[in-house]
C-alpha positions in Angstrom: 3.0 5.8 22.1 6.2 4.7 20.4 6.9 1.2 19.1 10.1 -0.4 17.9 10.1 -2.8 15.0 13.1 -4.9 14.2 13.8 -6.8 11.0 17.0 -8.9 11.5 17.9 -10.5 8.2 20.9 -12.4 6.9 23.1 -9.4 6.4 21.3 -6.3 7.7 19.5 -5.1 10.8 16.7 -2.8 9.9 14.5 -1.0 12.4 11.6 1.4 12.4 10.3 3.5 15.3 6.6 4.5 14.9 4.5 6.8 16.8 0.7 6.8 16.3 1.3 4.4 13.3 3.7 7.0 11.6 7.3 6.1 11.0 9.4 8.7 12.9 12.8 7.0 12.5 14.1 4.3 10.2 17.6 2.8 9.6 19.3 -0.2 8.1 22.9 -1.3 9.0 25.1 -4.3 8.0 25.5 -6.5 11.1 28.5 -8.5 9.9 27.1 -11.8 11.1 26.7 -10.4 14.6 23.3 -8.7 14.9 23.2 -9.0 18.7 26.4 -7.0 19.0 25.0 -4.3 16.6 21.8 -4.3 18.6 23.8 -3.9 21.9 25.2 -0.7 20.5 21.7 0.6 19.7 19.9 -0.3 22.8 20.7 2.9 24.8 19.4 4.9 21.9 16.1 2.9 22.0 15.9 3.4 25.7 16.2 7.2 25.3 13.3 7.2 22.8 10.8 5.9 25.4 9.7 2.8 23.5 6.4 1.2 24.7 6.6 -2.1 22.8 8.8 -4.0 20.4 8.1 -6.4 17.6 10.8 -8.6 16.1 11.3 -10.5 12.9 14.5 -12.5 12.9 15.9 -15.1 10.5 18.8 -15.8 12.9 19.4 -19.1 14.7 18.1 -20.0 18.1 21.2 -18.9 20.0 21.4 -15.5 18.3 17.7 -14.9 18.8 18.0 -15.7 22.5 20.8 -13.1 22.7 18.7 -10.6 20.9 15.7 -11.1 23.2 18.0 -10.7 26.3 19.3 -7.4 25.0 15.8 -6.2 24.2 14.7 -7.0 27.8 16.7 -3.9 28.8 13.8 -1.8 27.4 11.4 -3.2 30.0 8.6 -3.3 27.5 6.5 -6.1 26.0 8.5 -7.9 23.2 6.8 -10.0 20.6 9.0 -12.2 18.3 7.0 -13.2 15.3 7.0 -16.8 14.1 5.4 -18.7 11.2 2.1 -20.4 11.9 0.2 -23.0 10.0 -2.7 -20.5 10.0 -2.6 -17.0 11.3 -5.1 -14.1 10.9 -6.8 -16.2 8.3 -3.7 -16.8 6.2 -2.7 -20.5 5.8 0.9 -21.5 5.3 1.8 -23.4 2.1 4.8 -25.2 3.8 4.2 -28.6 5.3 6.8 -27.8 7.9 6.4 -24.2 9.0 9.8 -24.0 10.6 11.3 -24.2 7.1 9.7 -20.9 5.9 11.5 -17.7 6.7 9.6 -15.4 9.0 10.5 -12.5 6.6 8.7 -14.2 3.7 5.7 -15.1 5.9 5.3 -11.5 7.2 5.5 -10.1 3.7 2.7 -12.3 2.5 0.7 -11.6 5.6 1.0 -7.9 4.9 -0.8 -8.2 1.5 -3.1 -11.3 1.8 -6.3 -9.8 3.0 -8.5 -10.2 -0.1 -9.8 -13.7 -0.6 -10.4 -13.1 -4.3 -7.0 -11.6 -5.2 -3.9 -13.6 -6.3 -0.5 -12.3 -5.3 3.1 -12.7 -6.2 5.3 -11.2 -3.5 9.0 -10.8 -4.5 11.7 -9.7 -2.0 14.8 -8.4 -3.7 17.3 -8.8 -0.9 20.2 -11.0 0.0 18.3 -13.7 -1.8 15.6 -13.2 -4.3 12.5 -14.8 -2.9 9.2 -15.3 -4.7 6.0 -16.2 -2.8 2.6 -16.9 -4.3 -0.7 -16.6 -2.6 -4.3 -17.2 -3.8 -6.3 -15.0 -1.4 -5.5 -16.2 2.1 -3.8 -19.4 0.9 0.0 -19.2 0.7 1.1 -21.6 -2.0 4.9 -21.7 -1.4 7.5 -20.1 -3.7 11.0 -20.0 -4.9 14.4 -18.9 -3.6 17.1 -17.7 -5.9 20.6 -16.2 -5.4 20.3 -12.5 -6.1 22.2 -10.5 -8.6 25.3 -10.0 -6.5 25.5 -13.6 -5.2 25.5 -14.8 -8.8 28.2 -12.4 -9.8 30.3 -13.3 -6.8 29.9 -17.0 -7.6 31.2 -16.4 -11.1 34.2 -14.4 -9.8 35.1 -17.2 -7.5 34.7 -20.0 -9.9 35.8 -18.6 -13.3 39.6 -18.8 -13.8 41.3 -16.1 -15.8 38.3 -13.8 -16.1 38.1 -10.6 -14.0 34.5 -9.4 -13.4 34.6 -6.0 -11.6 31.4 -4.4 -10.3 29.2 -2.8 -12.9 25.6 -1.8 -13.1 22.8 -4.2 -13.6 20.9 -2.0 -16.0 20.4 -3.7 -19.4 19.0 -6.9 -20.9 20.7 -6.5 -24.3 23.5 -8.9 -25.3 26.8 -7.8 -23.7 29.5 -6.7 -26.1 32.2 -7.3 -23.6 32.7 -9.8 -20.7 31.6 -7.4 -18.0 28.3 -6.5 -19.7 27.7 -10.1 -20.8 27.9 -11.2 -17.1 25.7 -8.4 -15.7 23.1 -8.5 -18.5 23.0 -12.3 -18.4 22.4 -12.5 -14.6 19.7 -9.8 -14.7 18.0 -11.4 -17.8 18.0 -14.8 -16.0 16.2 -13.5 -12.9 13.7 -11.3 -14.9 12.9 -14.2 -17.2 12.2 -16.5 -14.2 9.9 -13.9 -12.7 8.0 -13.5 -16.0 7.7 -17.3 -16.3 6.1 -17.5 -12.9 3.7 -14.7 -13.7 2.8 -16.2 -17.1 2.0 -19.6 -15.5 -0.4 -17.9 -13.2 -1.2 -14.2 -13.6 -1.4 -12.4 -10.3 -0.8 -9.0 -8.6 2.9 -8.3 -8.5 4.3 -6.8 -5.3 8.1 -6.0 -5.0 10.0 -5.1 -1.9 13.7 -4.9 -1.0 16.6 -2.7 -2.2 16.5 -3.8 -5.8 12.8 -3.6 -6.2 12.9 -0.4 -8.4 15.4 -2.1 -10.7 13.2 -5.2 -11.3 10.1 -3.0 -11.6 11.8 -1.3 -14.6 11.9 -4.6 -16.5 8.6 -5.9 -15.3 6.5 -2.8 -16.2 4.0 -4.8 -18.2 2.8 -6.5 -15.0 2.1 -3.2 -13.3 4.3 -3.9 -10.2 3.7 -2.3 -6.9 6.7 -1.3 -4.9 6.3 -1.6 -1.1 9.6 -0.6 0.6 8.2 -1.3 4.1 6.3 -4.5 3.4 7.9 -6.5 6.3 7.0 -3.6 8.7 3.4 -3.8 7.5 3.3 -7.6 8.1 4.9 -7.3 11.5 2.4 -4.6 12.6 -0.4 -6.8 11.3 1.0 -9.8 13.2 1.1 -8.0 16.5 -2.2 -6.3 16.0 -3.8 -9.8 15.6 -2.2 -10.9 19.0 -3.7 -7.9 20.9 
């Protein structure tokens, strides 16, 4: 039996197709602020795969999510759109207003929070860098920061007379030119924040998202675990709990 899993974020649409709990197809594409249009171009492909059920995580607004659901109805299969709950599968939400917590963050914590004695720090290195903390099955809340590239773009837009071309975020040493000073400084800032959070309350560090390997390199002393498909795991767990 094949299942379709969709992660519709702020800039990308990611999907997985699984069969007998094994990933048989995976892709991620920029949706250019129109995920429904991108999905419309993919729907015939999904029809041809013989999908039996679909699970959706979407951070889009209500209107976009309604369009997404209507497109997925063409599959004629059960569709479950995940949402944040005050309590779900034993996990309690740290936000007073659950509608304020992104479903992507919630599912990533849900994926790992299964041991009542374990403390977790889940960091998603995507369009934003998000940090979520959990003590066992209690989500404590977290932090949202502009990622490496958003910070660099902000400097480019707001710094007159200084050109900041793309370069690698690969060192924490003092930059010996403006380009390196910008890139090393931004990376140092985010790494320092993460270390500060972990030093306040030591916990198991789990990284996900495209820049997870980069941050793992500078957080080696915390023995980070990289989980590329963490949201998929959370979405699967969410739907399993409903069945």
